[in-house]
C-alpha positions in Angstrom: 0.0 0.0 0.0 1.3 3.5 -0.9 2.4 5.7 2.1 0.4 8.8 2.8 2.1 12.1 1.8 1.3 14.9 4.2 2.1 17.5 1.5 -1.2 16.7 -0.2 -3.1 17.3 3.0 -1.3 20.6 3.5 -2.1 21.7 0.0 -5.8 20.7 0.4 -6.0 22.6 3.7 -4.5 25.8 2.2 -7.0 25.7 -0.7 -9.9 25.0 1.7 -8.8 27.8 4.1 -8.5 30.4 1.3 -11.8 29.5 -0.2 -13.5 29.6 3.2 -12.0 33.0 4.1 -12.9 34.4 0.7 -16.5 33.4 1.2 -16.6 35.4 4.4 -15.1 38.6 3.0 -17.4 41.7 2.9 -18.4 43.1 -0.5 -16.4 46.2 -1.5 -17.5 49.1 -3.8 -15.7 49.9 -7.0 -13.2 47.1 -6.3 -11.0 44.8 -8.4 -11.3 41.2 -7.0 -8.0 39.6 -6.0 -8.8 36.4 -7.8 -9.8 35.1 -11.3 -12.7 37.6 -11.4 -10.1 40.4 -11.5 -8.3 39.0 -14.6 -8.6 41.5 -17.5 -10.0 44.2 -15.3 -8.1 47.4 -15.7 -9.4 50.6 -14.1 -12.1 49.8 -11.4 -15.6 50.3 -12.8 -17.9 53.2 -12.2 -20.9 51.0 -11.4 -21.5 49.0 -8.3 -24.4 46.9 -6.8 -22.9 47.0 -3.3 -24.9 49.2 -0.8 -22.9 50.9 1.9 -24.1 49.8 5.4 -21.2 50.7 7.6 -17.4 50.4 7.7 -16.1 47.1 6.2 -12.6 45.6 6.2 -11.4 43.1 3.6 -8.3 41.2 4.8 -6.7 39.5 1.9 -3.4 38.1 0.9 -1.2 36.6 -1.8 1.3 33.8 -1.9 3.6 32.8 -4.8 6.2 30.1 -5.2 8.3 29.1 -8.3 10.2 26.0 -9.2 12.9 27.3 -11.5 15.0 25.3 -14.0 16.9 27.7 -16.2 20.5 27.9 -17.4 22.5 30.9 -18.6 25.6 31.8 -20.6 27.6 34.8 -21.8 30.6 35.4 -24.1 33.1 34.1 -21.7 30.9 31.4 -20.2 32.0 32.7 -16.8 28.7 32.8 -15.0 28.1 30.5 -12.0 25.9 27.5 -12.7 22.2 27.6 -11.8 20.5 24.7 -10.2 17.0 23.4 -10.6 15.2 24.2 -7.4 12.6 26.3 -5.6 12.9 30.0 -5.2 12.2 31.7 -1.9 8.4 32.0 -1.4 6.9 35.5 -1.4 3.8 36.8 0.4 1.6 39.9 0.6 -0.9 41.1 3.1 -3.7 43.3 1.7 -6.1 45.5 3.6 -9.1 47.2 1.8 -11.4 49.3 4.0 -14.8 50.6 2.9 -14.7 53.9 4.9 -17.9 55.5 3.6 -20.2 55.3 0.6 -17.9 55.6 -2.4 -14.7 56.0 -0.2 -12.2 53.2 0.1 -8.7 52.7 1.3 -6.1 50.2 0.1 -2.9 49.1 1.8 -0.4 46.4 0.7 2.4 45.0 2.8 5.1 42.8 1.4 5.5 40.1 4.1 8.5 38.6 2.2 10.0 39.3 -1.1 13.1 38.5 -3.2 14.8 41.8 -2.2 13.7 41.9 1.4 13.0 38.9 3.7 11.5 41.3 6.3 8.0 42.8 6.1 7.6 46.4 4.8 4.7 48.4 3.4 4.6 48.6 -0.4 2.1 51.5 -0.4 -1.5 52.5 -0.2 -4.1 55.0 -1.5 -7.5 56.4 -1.0 -10.0 56.0 -3.8 -13.1 58.3 -4.0 -16.0 57.4 -6.3 -18.7 59.5 -4.4 -18.6 62.6 -2.4 -21.7 61.8 -0.3 -19.5 61.9 2.8 -19.3 65.7 2.2 -23.1 65.9 1.9 -25.6 63.6 0.3 -25.6 63.9 -3.5 -22.6 66.4 -3.5 -21.4 66.8 -7.1 -23.2 63.5 -8.0 -23.5 64.6 -11.7 -19.6 64.7 -11.8 -18.8 61.8 -9.6 -21.0 59.3 -11.6 -18.1 59.5 -14.2 -15.2 60.4 -12.0 -12.8 58.5 -9.7 -10.1 60.3 -7.5 -7.1 58.3 -6.3 -4.3 59.7 -4.1 -1.6 58.1 -2.0 1.9 56.6 -2.2 1.5 53.7 -4.5 1.5 52.6 -8.2 0.0 55.2 -10.5 -1.9 54.7 -13.7 0.7 55.0 -16.5 0.2 52.4 -19.2 -1.8 49.1 -19.0 1.1 46.7 -18.3 0.9 47.3 -14.6 -2.6 45.8 -14.5 -1.2 42.5 -15.8 2.1 42.4 -13.9 3.0 40.3 -10.8 3.3 42.6 -7.8 5.6 40.5 -5.5 3.3 37.6 -4.5 0.2 38.9 -6.3 0.7 36.9 -9.5 -2.8 35.9 -10.2 -3.5 38.5 -12.9 -0.3 37.7 -14.8 -0.7 34.9 -17.3 3.1 34.3 -17.3 5.8 34.2 -14.7 7.8 37.3 -15.5 6.9 40.9 -16.0 7.8 43.0 -19.1 11.5 43.7 -19.6 11.0 47.5 -19.2 8.7 47.2 -16.2 6.8 50.5 -15.8 6.0 50.4 -12.1 6.9 52.6 -9.2 5.3 53.6 -5.8 5.5 57.4 -5.8 3.3 60.0 -4.1 0.6 60.8 -6.6 -2.9 62.2 -7.2 -4.9 61.3 -10.3 -8.3 61.8 -11.7 -10.0 59.2 -13.9 -13.1 59.8 -16.0 -15.1 57.0 -17.6 -18.3 57.3 -19.7 -19.8 54.9 -22.2 -16.4 53.2 -22.9 -14.4 56.4 -23.1 -11.6 56.8 -20.6 -9.3 59.6 -19.5 -6.7 59.9 -16.8 -4.6 62.9 -15.6 -2.2 62.8 -12.7 0.8 64.3 -10.9 3.7 62.8 -9.0 7.2 64.0 -7.9 8.8 61.0 -9.6 10.6 59.8 -6.4 10.4 56.4 -4.8 12.1 57.5 -1.5 11.0 60.8 0.1 13.4 63.0 2.0 12.7 66.6 3.2 16.3 67.2 4.1 17.5 66.7 0.5 15.8 69.4 -1.5 18.0 69.3 -4.5 15.2 67.6 -6.5 12.0 69.7 -6.6 10.8 68.3 -9.9 7.5 66.9 -10.8 5.9 64.5 -13.4 2.6 64.8 -15.3 1.1 61.5 -16.5 -2.1 60.6 -18.2 -4.1 58.2 -20.4 -6.7 58.4 -23.1 -8.6 55.3 -24.3 -11.7 53.3 -25.2 -12.8 50.1 -23.5 -16.1 48.6 -24.5 -17.8 45.2 -24.2 -19.3 45.3 -27.8 -21.4 42.2 -27.3 -21.4 38.9 -25.3 -18.4 37.6 -27.3 -16.3 40.7 -28.1 -14.5 43.3 -26.0 -12.2 46.0 -27.4 -9.8 48.3 -25.6 -7.2 50.7 -26.9 -5.3 53.2 -24.7 -2.4 55.6 -25.0 -0.5 56.8 -22.0 2.2 59.5 -21.4 4.7 60.3 -18.7 6.4 63.7 -18.9 8.9 65.1 -16.3 10.7 68.3 -16.1 14.5 68.8 -15.8 14.5 68.8 -12.0 13.1 65.3 -11.7 16.5 63.6 -11.4 15.4 60.7 -9.2 12.8 59.1 -11.3 12.2 55.4 -10.8 9.6 54.6 -13.5 11.5 51.4 -14.6 13.3 50.8 -11.3 10.5 51.2 -8.7 9.9 47.5 -8.0 11.6 47.0 -4.7 10.3 43.4 -4.3 12.4 42.0 -7.1 12.0 40.3 -10.5 11.5 36.7 -11.5 14.2 34.5 -13.1 16.4 34.4 -10.0 20.1 34.4 -10.6 19.9 34.9 -14.4 23.0 36.5 -15.9 24.4 37.7 -12.6 27.2 36.7 -10.2 25.5 38.1 -7.1 22.6 36.5 -5.2 21.7 40.0 -4.0 20.9 41.3 -7.5 17.1 41.3 -7.5 16.7 43.0 -10.9 17.6 40.0 -13.1 15.8 39.7 -16.4 14.6 43.3 -16.7 16.1 46.6 -18.0 16.1 50.2 -16.7 17.1 52.9 -19.3 18.6 54.8 -16.4 19.2 58.2 -18.2 19.4 60.0 -14.9 22.6 58.0 -14.1 24.4 59.2 -17.3 27.5 61.4 -16.9 25.6 64.6 -18.0 22.4 63.6 -16.3 18.9 63.1 -17.8 15.3 62.6 -17.1 12.5 60.5 -18.6 9.7 61.2 -21.1 7.7 58.2 -22.1 4.6 57.0 -23.8 2.9 53.6 -24.1 0.2 52.3 -26.4 -1.8 49.2 -25.4 -4.3 47.4 -27.7 -6.4 44.7 -26.1 -9.2 42.5 -27.5 -11.0 39.4 -26.4 -13.2 37.4 -28.7 -14.8 34.5 -26.8 -11.7 32.6 -25.5 -9.2 34.3 -27.7 -7.3 37.1 -26.1 -4.6 39.6 -27.3 -2.7 42.2 -25.4 -0.1 44.4 -27.0 2.6 47.0 -25.9 4.4 49.7 -27.8 6.5 52.0 -25.6 9.0 54.7 -26.3 11.1 56.3 -23.6 13.6 59.1 -24.3 16.1 61.3 -22.4 14.6 64.7 -21.8 18.2 66.1 -21.8 18.6 66.7 -25.5 22.3 67.6 -25.0 23.0 64.0 -24.1 20.1 62.1 -25.7 19.3 58.5 -25.9 16.1 56.5 -26.3 14.7 53.0 -26.1 11.6 51.3 -27.5 9.7 48.3 -26.2 7.3 46.1 -28.0 5.3 43.2 -26.6 2.5 40.9 -27.8 0.5 38.3 -25.8 -1.8 35.8 -27.5 -3.8 33.5 -25.2 -6.7 31.1 -25.6 -8.8 30.5 -22.5 -11.2 27.5 -22.3 -12.8 25.1 -19.9 -15.3 25.8 -17.1 -15.4 29.6 -16.7 -12.2 29.8 -18.8 -10.2 28.3 -16.0 -7.5 26.9 -18.4 -5.4 28.8 -20.8 -2.3 28.5 -23.0 -0.4 31.0 -25.2 2.7 33.0 -25.7 4.3 36.4 -25.2 7.0 38.1 -27.2 8.8 41.1 -25.7 11.7 43.1 -27.2 13.7 46.2 -26.1 16.1 48.1 -28.3 17.8 51.5 -28.1 20.8 53.6 -27.1 21.7 55.2 -23.8 23.0 58.3 -25.5 23.2 59.9 -28.9 25.8 58.1 -30.9 26.1 55.2 -28.4 26.0 51.6 -29.5 22.7 49.8 -29.7 21.5 47.4 -27.0 18.9 44.8 -27.7 17.0 42.3 -25.5 14.5 39.8 -26.7 12.3 37.4 -24.7 9.9 34.6 -25.6 7.5 33.0 -23.1 5.4 30.0 -24.0 3.1 28.4 -21.5 -0.2 28.1 -19.8 -2.1 27.9 -16.6 -4.9 26.3 -14.6 -7.2 28.1 -12.2 -7.8 25.2 -9.8 -10.2 27.5 -8.0 -10.8 31.2 -8.5 -8.2 31.8 -5.9 -5.5 29.2 -6.8 -3.5 29.4 -10.1 -0.8 27.1 -11.3 1.4 28.1 -14.3 4.1 26.6 -16.4 6.2 28.3 -19.0 9.3 28.1 -21.2 11.3 31.3 -21.2 14.2 32.3 -23.5 15.9 35.7 -23.2 18.9 37.0 -25.2 21.1 40.1 -25.3 22.4 41.3 -28.6 24.0 44.5 -30.1 27.4 46.1 -29.7 26.1 48.1 -26.7 26.6 45.1 -24.5 30.3 44.5 -25.6 32.7 44.4 -22.7 29.9 43.7 -20.2 28.6 40.5 -18.5 25.6 40.6 -20.9 27.7 40.3 -24.1 26.1 37.4 -26.0 24.1 36.7 -22.8 21.2 34.3 -22.8 19.1 32.4 -20.4 16.4 29.8 -21.0 14.5 27.0 -19.3 11.3 26.0 -17.6 9.6 27.8 -14.7 6.6 26.6 -12.7 4.7 29.0 -10.5 1.9 28.4 -8.0 0.0 31.5 -6.7 -2.9 32.1 -4.3 -4.8 35.3 -4.1 -7.8 36.2 -1.9 
């Protein structure tokens, strides 16, 4: 007779506990569910069927674990060998509080991450969809289309941040890794979103800084960002979305972290690095502000999305340039995901993603190129539990990498990820 494996019992208890806890959660207004129901949701909707009947607290969490089996090489084949094993598990604690009718707070804490094993607050924000807490019906004609968000958290530039893994929250991401140029940062911000009959507009302001310090006042710059788009469920089978976003800073914003704001760390642990403390493996930051003559970021991103029955496409075209024209430099990013979802409630999917970055760090500099291919799929065992498997291949080309550890660099292999969100 086969011996009993306690791991199966532990897995069953985790799935049961998360499902039970989710069933007991209070309903939130204007809220993106932290499970399969939140997949392909971008901005939170301007309609809700939840009536406010007092303060409610949603206590949620995320858990992610990968088994990684990749290898890497470069021009000198000098990199340390990578083993096939588990990565350090990551976890989030999420608090969402319905404070008043149309007024909600969000707070996320990274309990453990690749970059920090200790717990620390990622960020949070206040979201306002009604002003009835001022007086009943106050500016209701405006607020039926308008959402206000403010806080120290990720702001709404581009659409890729809606599909990325945020430390352990990986349930919205159909693949394991994020995009190579990962537009994400937790800056102080205020933004206004307007939605009406499929039309979408966003305008916001931030200081472009990840770490705040009143003693160092050398950087008094600011960033304006925004988005225009159209998102419409045409019929039961077809949804269309197209958005264009911009990010524009002035010459005093020298500490921008648009592509380096993820303090939790990237996937593909140990790839093309000698140091276990390097948590940025697999992604790229243009880094104009670190250039000898300084610089700052101006960027735009275009994102088409369509879903016809189970067939789904998401695209990225992004251009980022150095605002300091005396020094110059620019990079472009393209990406395309094609997925097919099927099964009960589309709980199974397979597909691929292609992602490429190309450009120069300054006018006249040599070109750097990075290309990545992901092929894989996933299974939502429940709405809160997702298992993924993918093959990833990433290569570094162009004379701009000559003389660096990335010259003729490449990594590839299989990665399996299990994630829970509730």
